[in-house]
N, C-alpha and C positions, 0 to 999 in steps of 0.2 A: 530584663526579661528572662524567667526563668528557663530551664531547660527545656521542658514540653513547646511552649512559646518559640524558642529558639527550632526547635526540629520543625514546628508547621511553619517556623517564617523559612526554610530551608526548601522545604516542598514547594511554598509558591514561588520563591526564588528560579527554582528548579523551571515549573511550569514556564514561569514569564522568558527564562531566558530560550530556552524549546520555540516559543511562538515567534521569540526576535530572531532567532538563525531561520526559521519556516521563512518568514516573512521575508526574508535578506536574501534565501535562498547562499548563505553563506557561515560559516564562521567554524568554530573548534570546537566540538559535541560533546565528547567525551573526557577531555579535561576538564572544559570546566563544569559539566555534570560530580568530576570529583573532589571538584577543591569547593562546590559550592557550602558545603559545612564549615569548612575553616575560615571560609570568609564571614560566612554567617557569623560564626561565635568572634573572632574579631569589631565585625563592624556593630555587632548590633549589641556587646554586651561588654568588651574587653576594651578594645582600645579608647585614648580620650579624643574623641574629635566633634564638631561640630559645623552642621550642614550649613547653617547661616555666616558662620565664619570660614570657611572652606581655609586659611591661609593664620589662621590661629596660632603664635608664635609655641604653645605650648601642648601643640598637639604632639600626640601620636601619631610616626610616621609608615604607612605602608607601599612596599616598592612589589609592583607584582613582577617578578625577574621572566617568569614563564610568561608573556606578556601575550601570547596568541589565543591563549584562553583566558579571554578578558569579559566575554559575555556575560559569567556570574555578575561580574565588578561592574558592568554598565546596571546589570538590574540593580544591583543592590544599592551602587550611588543613586539610582533615579529612587527608589523605594524610599532612601532617606532624604532625600530633597536638594539633594545636590544642585542638582538641573529635575527640568517637565518631565514627569513621564512620558508624555507625549513623545518625546525626543526620542524616545527607544524606536519608533517607527522608522526611522530615517538611517538605524545602524548601517553599515557598510554600503551604505547610496552616495551618491554623487555630490558630493561638497558638503557633505556631516562631519563633525565636530566626532562622532561616534565610529570612527574606523575601528578597522580586526585588530589592533594592538594599543595598550593603553596611551592617550595623548594627552598631554599636561595643558590642553587650550580647556580642557574640560576640569571644573571644580571638583577638586578632591583626588586629582590627579600628582603625584609630587613628581614624578619623570615619566618621559617617554620611554618604551619597554619594548623587548622584543625580540630585537638582537640575543640570542641568549648566551649567560655568559656572564652577564653588564649586571645585574641588578646585585648581587652581593656587593659588589665594589660600589656601587652606590651607598648602597644601605651602611658599608664601612665607615662612609666618608660623612655620612649624617648621624650616626652614633657617635664618632668621634668628636665632631662639630659640639653632640649637645655636651658630651662630658665635658669640654676643653672653656666651654658656656657656664659651666654650672646648672643646666639645666634637666629637668626629671623626667624629659619625653622618650619613650621608647621607640624602636625604631626594628617592624616584623618585615622581612623579608620570603616570601612565595617562591622559591625555584621547582623545576620539573625533574623529575629523575634522569629523564635522557641528558637534561639539563649537565649533570653532573662530570658530561663527559669532555667540558667544556675548562681549556688549561687556567684562565681567568679565574673561574670561581675557588681554586686551589690558593692561588694568588691572593685572593679576600680571606680567604677562610686564614691563612699565614699572619693576615694582618691584621683581623679581629682579634684573635687571641694574643699576638703578641701586646696592640694597646689595652689589653683589659677589658674589651668593650659588655661588661654585662647588662647594657642598657639596648645588643641587638638582640635578636632572636631570626637564626634561620630554619623557616618550613620546608620540609621537600614534600611534594602531591608523591609517593611512593606508589604509582598504583603500576609500575612494573610495565606498562606498554607507551609503544614512542610512535611516531609515524609508517614507521618501519617494522615493526612489532616487537618483541619482547624486547625490555634492557638490554638483556641477559648474550642474547645471541647480535646483538647490534653491539654493543662494547659493556664486557662486563662490568660493574660496579660491585660486588659484592668483594669483600665483606667492607658494605658501607658504611656500617657504624661506626667498626673500629678506625676507619681509615680520618674519618671525622674527629673521633677521639684522639686521637694520633696528632692531629692539626691543634689542639688544645680547646677542642670546645669541649662542653657538656651536655653530651646525647640522651634525649630521653626518645623512646620511641613508645609510641600508640597509636587507636584504630583511629587514623584521621577519617572516619565518618562515624567515628562516635562523641556526640556533641558534648555528654560532660565532662568525658576524657579530651577535648579539645578544650573546656573553660577552664578545668581546674589544671590541664597544663599552664597554660596563658598566665591566667590570673596569680602564677605561682614566680613568675618572673623577678627578679632574676633567682635563678634555682645556688647556684654556683656565684657567689661573689669576687670579682674579678675573672668572673669566664663568661666569652658571651655560649648562649644555650641554641641547641641544631635539631628542632623537633623532627624526630621523624615520623610525617603520618603518612601511614600506611593507608590507602585508601580503592576504593575500586572505582577503574575507570568507568564510563558512564552509570556511578552510582544512582539508583532510585529509579532506571526505566531495566526493565528486567532483561527485554531481547538486546540493550547494548552493553548490557555489564560483560567487561573485559574481553571487550570484541574488539581486534586491531582497529579494523574498517570505519570505526565510530569516530576515531581519534579528528575528522575531518569530514566526517558524513553528514546531511543534510537529510534532514527526516519529509520521507514522503507526506501529503494527507493523509493518508491512513496509518502510519507511524504515529504521525504527530494526535491524531485522536487515541491512537492506544497508549501513549506515552502520559498525554495528560487524563486520560479516565485514570491509569493507574495511578499518578499521584493528586488526583481528585479523592483517591481512595487513601492515600497515605494522609494526607492533609486534614481530610475527615476523622481521623482515627488518631491525629494528634488534637485536635481541637475537642473532640469527646474526653479524652483523657484531663486535657486540662481542665475542665467542665469538671469533673468528677474530684477533683484536687482540690 
């Protein structure tokens, strides 16, 4: 997909996840909206994957360490054909595979995640296995910024640098909000980029809701041979829905009927503008 098509796809995924959360009456709305552009760039442009063969040995791996924001991931996997779209209607219902965190009973999911701080350790192991087996696949790990308060993140960061895993990309969804408020009020993280640099990582800071910047950054990996890369993706929590943007309350807020209608109207207008831009091009 080109950049305009990716932007349009991200708008559609945002609409899908809002409808899914509204139907289920549960979900992590704000963080899923903020990470949608990241996942769209990875799944529709950057990563080597095959929905018809989810266990393809040479596929790129994606680990959603911030597993609570799984709604965008479920919508993307369904859209790509890893499982039927109709199954999205079962999200968070009794007996479903589509629970509120990644579940590796679902094609396209590498590991069960959600207990924050574990995803990067898993990703280090996968990237190290690729190196030792002479495989060319890359491992992308999406973390939350509130998750950076977990000590296990930094143990994994040390290991990634120690083993020179330049096939490993850590991504921080830096929206600066977590369930109880600002990350800097809950547990100060800054200077976050300098910390990752000190741990031996190549750090790239970008606008995490800028599709062109995301694609350019992810396609350039490895930036520095012999070093893992940390992408500081500066995002807006609730991105795409004006009344939810940068509002802590929307971390785990379910839109009511009126809010859903307003959000879908806003995103529909966004989607239409991208479609028109694509036709002009």
